[in-house]
LUMBALUM-573086 format. One record per residue (C-alpha): residue number from 1; residue in one letter; x, y, z. Coordinates in Angstrom, 3 decimals, decimal comma. Example, Ala and Ser with C-alpha at 12.3 -4.5 7.8 and 13.67 -1.06 7.14 Angstrom:
# residues 2
<node 1; "A"; <12,300; -4,500; 7,800>>
<node 2; "S"; <13,670; -1,060; 7,140>>
END
This chain:
# residues 118
<node 1; "M"; <-92,822; -37,324; 7,715>>
<node 2; "Q"; <-92,162; -33,649; 8,745>>
<node 3; "A"; <-90,691; -32,702; 11,812>>
<node 4; "R"; <-93,109; -30,914; 14,148>>
<node 5; "G"; <-93,506; -27,623; 13,780>>
<node 6; "N"; <-91,849; -27,480; 10,077>>
<node 7; "S"; <-95,284; -28,176; 8,748>>
<node 8; "H"; <-96,182; -24,517; 8,294>>
<node 9; "R"; <-92,230; -23,627; 7,494>>
<node 10; "P"; <-92,624; -22,230; 3,971>>
<node 11; "E"; <-95,989; -19,980; 4,737>>
<node 12; "R"; <-93,762; -18,679; 7,757>>
<node 13; "I"; <-90,939; -17,910; 5,279>>
<node 14; "A"; <-93,542; -16,552; 2,482>>
<node 15; "S"; <-94,737; -14,009; 5,169>>
<node 16; "V"; <-91,573; -12,827; 6,320>>
<node 17; "I"; <-90,453; -12,493; 2,814>>
<node 18; "K"; <-93,346; -10,547; 1,836>>
<node 19; "R"; <-93,391; -8,224; 5,199>>
<node 20; "E"; <-89,416; -7,653; 4,490>>
<node 21; "V"; <-89,263; -6,795; 1,131>>
<node 22; "S"; <-92,376; -4,771; 1,400>>
<node 23; "V"; <-89,844; -2,773; 3,670>>
<node 24; "I"; <-86,842; -3,129; 1,635>>
<node 25; "I"; <-88,641; -1,629; -1,512>>
<node 26; "D"; <-90,208; 0,928; 0,458>>
<node 27; "S"; <-86,903; 2,006; 2,408>>
<node 28; "E"; <-83,591; 0,670; 0,584>>
<node 29; "V"; <-84,394; 0,821; -3,390>>
<node 30; "S"; <-83,223; 3,870; -4,972>>
<node 31; "D"; <-84,318; 2,773; -8,380>>
<node 32; "P"; <-86,545; 5,526; -9,689>>
<node 33; "R"; <-88,466; 3,276; -11,781>>
<node 34; "V"; <-89,594; 1,578; -8,741>>
<node 35; "H"; <-92,796; 3,704; -7,673>>
<node 36; "G"; <-96,188; 2,808; -6,567>>
<node 37; "V"; <-95,440; -0,936; -5,565>>
<node 38; "S"; <-97,122; -3,268; -3,039>>
<node 39; "V"; <-96,168; -6,590; -2,142>>
<node 40; "T"; <-99,326; -8,703; -1,955>>
<node 41; "D"; <-98,340; -12,048; -1,667>>
<node 42; "V"; <-95,580; -14,326; -1,903>>
<node 43; "E"; <-94,874; -18,074; -3,681>>
<node 44; "M"; <-91,951; -19,908; -2,043>>
<node 45; "S"; <-91,391; -23,255; -4,396>>
<node 46; "R"; <-91,376; -26,732; -2,635>>
<node 47; "D"; <-87,378; -26,957; -1,386>>
<node 48; "L"; <-87,603; -23,060; -0,264>>
<node 49; "R"; <-84,737; -21,952; -2,604>>
<node 50; "N"; <-87,326; -19,962; -4,854>>
<node 51; "A"; <-89,555; -17,368; -4,384>>
<node 52; "I"; <-92,323; -14,965; -6,469>>
<node 53; "V"; <-93,363; -12,039; -5,111>>
<node 54; "F"; <-96,475; -10,788; -6,511>>
<node 55; "V"; <-96,612; -7,033; -6,524>>
<node 56; "N"; <-99,531; -4,646; -7,275>>
<node 57; "V"; <-98,471; -1,611; -9,309>>
<node 58; "E"; <-99,700; 1,565; -10,757>>
<node 59; "D"; <-101,752; 0,904; -14,105>>
<node 60; "D"; <-99,931; -3,084; -13,670>>
<node 61; "D"; <-96,740; -0,552; -15,246>>
<node 62; "K"; <-94,282; -3,952; -16,448>>
<node 63; "S"; <-91,420; -1,802; -16,467>>
<node 64; "V"; <-91,361; -1,143; -12,597>>
<node 65; "V"; <-91,980; -5,310; -12,446>>
<node 66; "D"; <-88,489; -5,369; -14,678>>
<node 67; "A"; <-86,789; -2,779; -12,348>>
<node 68; "L"; <-87,600; -4,896; -9,226>>
<node 69; "N"; <-86,209; -8,104; -11,383>>
<node 70; "G"; <-83,201; -5,917; -11,892>>
<node 71; "C"; <-82,574; -5,393; -8,388>>
<node 72; "A"; <-83,658; -8,880; -7,477>>
<node 73; "G"; <-80,076; -9,430; -6,031>>
<node 74; "Y"; <-79,681; -6,454; -3,863>>
<node 75; "I"; <-83,212; -6,672; -2,302>>
<node 76; "R"; <-81,786; -10,929; -1,505>>
<node 77; "H"; <-78,794; -9,291; -0,299>>
<node 78; "V"; <-80,444; -6,981; 1,892>>
<node 79; "L"; <-82,994; -9,248; 2,854>>
<node 80; "A"; <-80,319; -11,575; 3,981>>
<node 81; "E"; <-78,652; -9,215; 6,482>>
<node 82; "N"; <-81,836; -8,410; 8,088>>
<node 83; "E"; <-83,058; -12,039; 8,686>>
<node 84; "S"; <-80,193; -14,118; 10,000>>
<node 85; "E"; <-82,902; -16,552; 11,668>>
<node 86; "M"; <-83,636; -17,756; 7,961>>
<node 87; "R"; <-81,019; -20,541; 7,189>>
<node 88; "G"; <-81,129; -19,680; 3,609>>
<node 89; "V"; <-82,436; -16,822; 1,629>>
<node 90; "P"; <-84,306; -18,012; -1,530>>
<node 91; "Q"; <-84,167; -16,499; -5,068>>
<node 92; "L"; <-86,629; -13,948; -5,498>>
<node 93; "R"; <-88,707; -12,905; -8,666>>
<node 94; "F"; <-90,929; -10,426; -8,936>>
<node 95; "E"; <-94,367; -10,901; -11,254>>
<node 96; "I"; <-97,150; -8,322; -11,429>>
<node 97; "D"; <-100,228; -9,473; -9,466>>
<node 98; "K"; <-103,073; -10,273; -11,880>>
<node 99; "S"; <-105,637; -10,716; -9,078>>
<node 100; "Q"; <-106,081; -7,283; -8,885>>
<node 101; "S"; <-107,085; -6,268; -12,174>>
<node 102; "Y"; <-109,281; -9,153; -12,143>>
<node 103; "Y"; <-111,056; -7,894; -8,927>>
<node 104; "R"; <-110,943; -4,498; -9,922>>
<node 105; "R"; <-112,901; -5,522; -13,081>>
<node 106; "I"; <-115,447; -7,544; -11,685>>
<node 107; "D"; <-116,144; -4,384; -9,156>>
<node 108; "Q"; <-116,842; -2,498; -12,513>>
<node 109; "V"; <-118,600; -4,523; -13,870>>
<node 110; "I"; <-121,129; -4,555; -10,940>>
<node 111; "K"; <-120,759; -0,904; -10,444>>
<node 112; "G"; <-122,224; -0,828; -14,277>>
<node 113; "L"; <-124,998; -3,774; -13,415>>
<node 114; "H"; <-125,966; -1,503; -10,823>>
<node 115; "D"; <-126,069; 1,529; -12,991>>
<node 116; "D"; <-128,223; -0,497; -15,634>>
<node 117; "D"; <-130,935; -0,818; -12,849>>
<node 118; "K"; <-131,126; 3,357; -12,268>>
END
C-alpha cells in the first residue's frame, strides 16, 4: 500500500522535470545543434529512476534529439543542482514526440477535405 500523498508522485516529478528541463535547454545548453526545442511530455519509469523526455523539434530533426541525448548527463546535473527537493534525479532520455506530427497530419487531411467541398 502506498503512503498517503505519494500516489501522484510520478506525475509530480514528471511535471517538475518537464518544466525544469525546458528552462535548462533554453538557458544552459550551448550546443548549436540544439535549437527549436519544446518539451511536450515526460514519462517516468515505475521506479522513478528513468525519464523519457518527449520533445517537439523543427522538422522532426533527429540530430537535435541526438545532441540532447549527448548532453543528457549535463542536463541531469543541472537539474539536480536546481531541484534539491528531489530525492534522486532520474536518467534522462530524449525522444521526438510523434503525436505532434500525427496531429499536424490529421489537420492537413481535414483541411484537404474542406478544400474538396468548395
